C-alpha positions as CSV (number, residue, x, y, z in Angstrom):
1,X,12.2,217.6,68.8
2,X,13.7,215.5,66.0
3,X,14.0,211.8,65.3
4,X,17.4,210.3,65.9
5,X,17.6,206.9,64.1
6,X,20.4,204.5,65.2
7,X,21.3,201.3,63.5
8,X,22.4,198.6,65.9
9,X,24.8,196.1,64.3
10,X,28.4,197.5,63.7
11,X,27.0,200.9,64.6
12,X,26.2,200.9,68.3
13,X,27.8,197.6,68.9
14,X,31.0,195.9,67.7
15,X,29.7,192.9,65.8
16,X,26.4,191.7,64.3
17,X,23.8,190.7,66.9
18,X,22.2,188.0,64.6
19,X,25.6,186.3,64.0
20,X,26.4,186.5,67.7
21,X,23.0,185.1,68.6
22,X,23.5,182.1,66.3
23,X,26.9,181.4,68.0
24,X,25.2,181.7,71.3
25,X,22.5,179.2,70.3
26,X,25.1,176.8,69.1
27,X,27.0,177.1,72.3
28,X,23.8,176.5,74.3
29,X,23.0,173.5,72.0
30,X,19.9,175.2,70.8
31,X,21.0,175.1,67.1
32,X,23.4,172.8,65.2
33,X,26.9,174.0,64.6
34,X,26.6,173.4,60.9
35,X,24.4,176.5,60.7
36,X,27.3,178.9,61.3
37,X,29.2,178.4,58.0
38,X,26.0,178.9,56.0
39,X,25.0,182.0,58.0
40,X,28.5,183.5,57.4
41,X,28.1,182.9,53.7
42,X,24.8,184.7,53.8
43,X,26.4,187.6,55.7
44,X,29.1,187.9,53.0
45,X,26.3,188.5,50.6
46,X,24.9,191.2,53.0
47,X,28.2,193.1,52.9
48,X,28.1,192.9,49.1
49,X,24.5,194.3,49.1
50,X,23.2,191.0,47.7
51,X,21.4,189.4,50.6
52,X,17.9,188.0,50.3
53,X,16.7,189.0,53.8
54,X,13.6,186.8,53.7
55,X,15.8,183.8,53.0
56,X,18.2,184.8,55.7
57,X,15.5,185.2,58.3
58,X,13.8,181.9,57.3
59,X,17.1,180.1,57.8
60,X,18.2,181.7,61.1
61,X,14.7,181.4,62.6
62,X,14.5,177.6,62.0
63,X,15.8,176.7,65.6
64,X,13.1,178.9,67.1
65,X,10.1,177.4,65.4
66,X,7.7,175.9,67.9
67,X,9.3,177.7,70.8
68,X,7.2,180.1,73.0
69,X,7.6,183.8,72.8
70,X,8.1,183.9,76.6
71,X,11.0,181.4,76.4
72,X,12.6,183.5,73.6
73,X,12.3,186.7,75.5
74,X,14.0,185.2,78.5
75,X,16.8,183.8,76.4
76,X,17.4,187.1,74.5
77,X,17.3,189.2,77.6
78,X,20.1,187.1,79.0
79,X,22.0,187.2,75.7
80,X,21.7,191.0,75.5
81,X,23.0,191.4,79.1
82,X,25.8,188.8,78.8
83,X,27.0,189.3,75.2
84,X,25.8,192.5,73.6
85,X,26.1,195.0,76.5
86,X,29.9,194.7,76.6
87,X,30.1,195.4,72.9
88,X,28.4,198.8,73.0
89,X,30.6,201.7,71.8
90,X,31.0,204.4,74.5
91,X,30.9,207.0,71.7
92,X,27.6,205.7,70.6
93,X,26.2,205.9,74.1
94,X,27.4,209.5,74.4
95,X,25.7,210.4,71.1
96,X,22.5,208.9,72.4
97,X,22.7,211.0,75.5
98,X,23.4,214.1,73.4
99,X,20.2,213.5,71.5
100,X,18.3,212.7,74.8
101,X,19.5,216.1,76.3
102,X,18.3,217.8,73.1
103,X,14.8,216.3,73.6
104,X,15.1,214.3,70.4
105,X,13.0,211.1,69.9
106,X,15.3,208.1,70.0
107,X,14.7,205.2,67.6
108,X,16.7,201.9,67.5
109,X,16.2,200.6,63.9
110,X,17.7,197.4,62.7
111,X,17.4,194.7,60.1
112,X,17.9,192.1,62.9
113,X,14.9,190.4,64.5
114,X,12.8,192.1,67.2
115,X,13.8,189.4,69.7
116,X,17.4,190.7,69.5
117,X,16.7,194.4,69.1
118,X,14.0,195.0,71.6
119,X,16.1,194.1,74.7
120,X,18.8,196.5,73.4
121,X,16.2,199.3,72.9
122,X,15.1,198.8,76.5
123,X,18.7,198.7,77.8
124,X,19.5,202.0,76.0
125,X,16.3,203.7,77.0
126,X,15.1,204.2,73.4
127,X,11.7,205.7,72.7
128,X,11.0,203.3,69.8
129,X,12.2,200.0,68.5
130,X,11.9,199.1,64.8
131,X,13.1,195.6,63.8
132,X,12.0,192.6,61.8
133,X,8.8,191.2,63.3
134,X,8.5,187.5,64.2
135,X,5.4,185.6,63.3
136,X,3.6,183.6,66.0
137,X,0.5,181.7,66.6
138,X,-1.0,181.3,70.1
139,X,2.2,182.5,71.6
140,X,4.3,180.0,69.7
141,X,6.9,181.1,67.1
142,X,6.3,179.8,63.5
143,X,9.9,180.5,62.4
144,X,8.6,183.1,59.9
145,X,8.5,186.9,59.8
146,X,5.6,189.2,59.3
147,X,5.0,192.7,57.9
148,X,7.5,194.9,56.1
149,X,11.1,193.9,56.8
150,X,13.1,196.7,58.2
151,X,15.9,196.3,55.6
152,X,17.1,198.7,53.0
153,X,14.0,200.7,51.8
154,X,12.0,198.8,54.4
155,X,13.5,200.9,57.1
156,X,12.1,204.0,55.5
157,X,8.7,202.3,55.0
158,X,8.6,201.2,58.7
159,X,9.4,204.7,59.9
160,X,6.7,206.1,57.7
161,X,4.3,203.5,59.1
162,X,5.3,204.2,62.7
163,X,4.9,208.0,62.4
164,X,2.0,208.0,59.9
165,X,0.2,210.6,61.9
166,X,2.9,213.2,61.5
167,X,3.1,215.7,58.7
168,X,6.9,215.1,58.1
169,X,8.6,212.8,60.6
170,X,11.9,213.2,58.6
171,X,12.2,216.9,59.1
172,X,15.4,217.7,61.1
173,X,16.0,214.0,61.6
174,X,19.4,212.4,62.3
175,X,20.6,209.0,61.1
176,X,23.5,206.8,62.0
177,X,24.7,203.6,60.3
178,X,27.7,201.7,59.1
179,X,26.3,200.0,56.1
180,X,25.5,200.9,52.5
181,X,22.3,198.8,52.9
182,X,21.1,201.7,55.0
183,X,21.6,204.3,52.2
184,X,17.8,204.7,51.8
185,X,17.4,205.7,55.4
186,X,20.5,207.9,55.4
187,X,19.3,209.7,52.3
188,X,15.9,210.2,54.0
189,X,17.1,211.9,57.1
190,X,18.2,215.5,57.3
191,X,21.5,214.8,59.1
192,X,23.1,211.5,57.9
193,X,26.2,210.1,59.7
194,X,28.4,207.2,58.5
195,X,29.7,205.3,61.6
196,X,32.7,203.0,61.1
197,X,31.5,202.8,57.5
198,X,32.0,199.8,55.3
199,X,34.0,200.8,52.1
200,X,30.9,201.3,49.9
201,X,29.2,203.6,52.4
202,X,32.5,205.4,53.1
203,X,32.8,206.2,49.4
204,X,29.3,207.4,49.1
205,X,29.5,209.5,52.4
206,X,32.7,211.1,51.2
207,X,31.2,212.1,47.9
208,X,28.1,213.6,49.6
209,X,30.0,215.3,52.4
210,X,28.4,213.3,55.2
211,X,30.2,213.2,58.6
212,X,32.4,210.1,59.1
213,X,32.4,209.0,62.7
214,X,34.9,206.5,64.1
215,X,33.6,204.7,67.2
216,X,36.0,202.2,68.7
217,X,35.7,202.4,72.5
218,X,39.4,203.2,72.7
219,X,41.0,206.3,73.8
């Protein structure tokens, strides 16, 4: 049994769940439309490898401050079913099933918030979900995060925390991602794969001889 680590955004789904969630909140009048332009500017920095994830999360969680966890879970379940499910790549689903048949341990690992990633992990039948944790007090969201952010080196740290009782959780492991922000994770696994890679990751993967996978959902 080996770990199979799957990134979510632009890897298993076409699009970024956090950006799509903000668009959903604006459409549902849960967030002001003015947030979209600023969020897109931050996402541009993400693609350049320059994003401050703490700043991004603090900004995008503003509309959720003071809301209950129960309310958020209901909203995000609906969002995952209505918006994200149809964006799943069939090739990604097939790869998940390949690992499941091998008896591997499936991990959905993302730099998006747990409110968006957990419903997808459940939908996909993943064994574990690793995402950015939301802070709350007495069941009410504070609009802040807690713990180590699962971003860049934070993904490696969170896997080490999750499997702290194992001698070497990375032995024989597989990793799948589209982004150069996930290079720390891809370098840590035994079998890295670049899925629909952004230019920076494509260049690195080509130099290192990593498999390049193209998932489009089209024949």
